[in-house]
N, C-alpha and C positions, 0 to 999 in steps of 0.2 A: 221543503229544503230548509226553511227557517227553523221549523221545529225540530229538525234533525241535527241544527247546530252550524249551518252555514254562516259565515259572518258578511256574506254579500250574495245577491242574486243578481242575474242579468236577464233582461226580457226585451222583446220586440214591441215597438209602438204600432201605432195604427197604420203607418206607412214608412218607407224607406229603411226597412230592416233587411239584413241578408237572409232571412227566412221569410219570404212573403206571406206564406201560409200560417204562420204562427204570430199574427199580429193581435194587438190587445187595445181594447178601448182606453183613453185617458182615464175614464172613471174607474176602471178595474185596476190600472196601474197606481192610482191614487189610493185605492183600499190598500193594496200590496205595500205601498211605501208607508202608509199610516201604521200598519201592522208591524212591518219590519222594524220602524224606528223605535217602537216600544221595547224592542231587544237589542237596540243599537246595531242592527243589521242594515247595511246599505243596499240601495237598489240602483243599478245601472241599466240604462235604456240604450238600446241599439238604435242608431241612425247611420248605418254603415253600408249603404249602397253608393254606387256612382251615380251622381246626380245630373239630370240635364239642366241646361242654363235656366230654363224656366221652372224648375223645381226648387232652387235656391231659396226663394223667398218662402215657399210652402215649408221647406225644411227649417228655415229660421223661425217661422211662426210655431211649428211643432216644438222646437226647443224652448221657445219662450214660454209654451204651456207647461212643458215639462219642469222647467224651473219654478214655475208657480205652485206646482204640486210637490216641491222639494225633492226632485229627483237628485240623487247624490253625483252622478256623472253620466255623460253622454259618450257613447262608444262611436266614434266616427271612421269613415274611410275617405270620403271625398274632400279634396283640398280646398274646395269652395267654402266648406265650413271653417276650415282654417282661416282662410281670407277674411270671413266675416268676424271672427274672433280677433284677428290683427286690426281691423278697421274698428274694433269696439262696437260692433253691431249685434253682438250676442249678450244675453243677460249673464250675471256672474254665475257661471256653472262650470264645474270641472270637465275637461275633455280628456278621454283615454283614446289612444291610437289603436284601432281595430287591427286584429291579425290580417285582415283584409287588405291592410296597407303595405303587406308583404315585407315584414320587418325581419329581415334575416342578416343585417349587416351592422357593424359597429357604427359606420358613419350615418346610417338612417336613423339609428336610435340617437345618436349625439345630436342630429338635426332636431328631432322632436323635443330633446331636452333643452337645447339652447333657445327654442322658441316658446317654451314655457309649458310644455304638455306634462301632465303629472305622471302618466302611466302608459306603458306600451305593452301590447299584447303580442309576444313574440311568435313568429312562424313556428308551426309543429315540427318543422324539418331540421331545426337547430340541433347540433350535438352538444353534449355537456361542456366540452371544451370552448365552443363558440359562445355559449352562455356565459361561462366564467370570464371569458375576455371582454364580453360586453360589460358585464356587472364591474369588472376592475377598473374600467375606463369611463364609467358613467356613474351617476348618483340618481338616476330616475328609477321609478318603481317597475319591476318587471313582472308581467303575470304571463303564466304558461299553461297550456292544455295538460291534464293530467290523466283524463279518461273520456273517451268517446270517439266518434267517427273520425277515421283519417282517410284523406282523399289522395289519389295518385297525383293530382296536380298541386301546385302551390297555391296556397290561399291568396286571393287577390289577383292572381295571375292565370285563372283557369277560363279558357275560352272554349273549351271542348262542348259544352252544352249549348253555348250560343251558335258554335259552327254546325253542330249536327241538327239541332231543332230549333233555333232562334230563340232560346230562352237563356238569357245571360245570368250567369252565377253572380256577377257584380251588380245585378239589378234585383237580386233576391229571388230569381225564378230558375235555380239550378234543377235541371231535369234528372239529376243522378246518372249521368251517362256512363260513369265509371262503374255503376252497379250493375250494368246489363252485360248479357253473354255476347261474346265475340268469337269469330274464327280467325285463326292465325294461318295464313297461305303464303308461301314462298313465292319468288318471282317464276317458278316453273309450274305454278299451279298445284303443287303438292301441299295437301292440308296437314299442318303440323298439329294443330289442336282445333277441335270443332266444338262450338256452343259450350265454351268455357268462361269463367269469370276472370278474364285475364288481366282487368285492370282494377279489380275490387280488392283493396287491402283489408287485413283484419283490423278490428277496431284497435285504437291506441290505448294502451294500459300502462301507465308509468308508475303505478302505485308502489311497486317494489323499490323504487328509486327516490321516494319522498327525501331521505336524508341528504342524498348527494344533490338534488335539485335545490333544497333550501341552502345548502352550503355553497351552491354555486351563485346564490343571489336572488332566487325567485321568491318574491314576497306575497304572491297570490296564485293559487291553483284554480284553473277553470274546469269544471266537471261538464 
């Protein structure tokens, strides 16, 4: 990604990332940061799962280590991390609000802006008009997904995997329930559709709309 021209990359750390199976050691992340910074490329690390009370201290310790290796920003979801920042218990590191924070209203974006968050990663579901409205009424950096998987559920508000298989998407354990086959049966027992991918959306591809999204106020595109 760096060699291809990306000006930033994001990556999961050893724990507390929304993709639990895509974790990386601090040693590997440091190597990436050292290489990226040679080309003025920034590295953002995800610490964006919902945390249990007994995990807050471990998350803080992880952020402390990420700061030491010169991580450019931490992408968070849990407001316990925000509380640590407000209480001045975090090192001087930039915080970005994850799309897992369910950021799809102007009021929520203004909230993050007012408490000092530098960037918000908007929900994939927003329309161009909604993005324009947010941009016109805020000065915060807006990041948006431009290419990749699209879930049938709202980011940060998906409980389907937890309900079906006790694997919470908000804990980095999504079982991809919306990618499985389902049958649709009406209340009379008639089979409307059998073994179809009824909830699996096509991948999101907004590359044809770069110009419009830039004009709407997006400052960073996430692939």
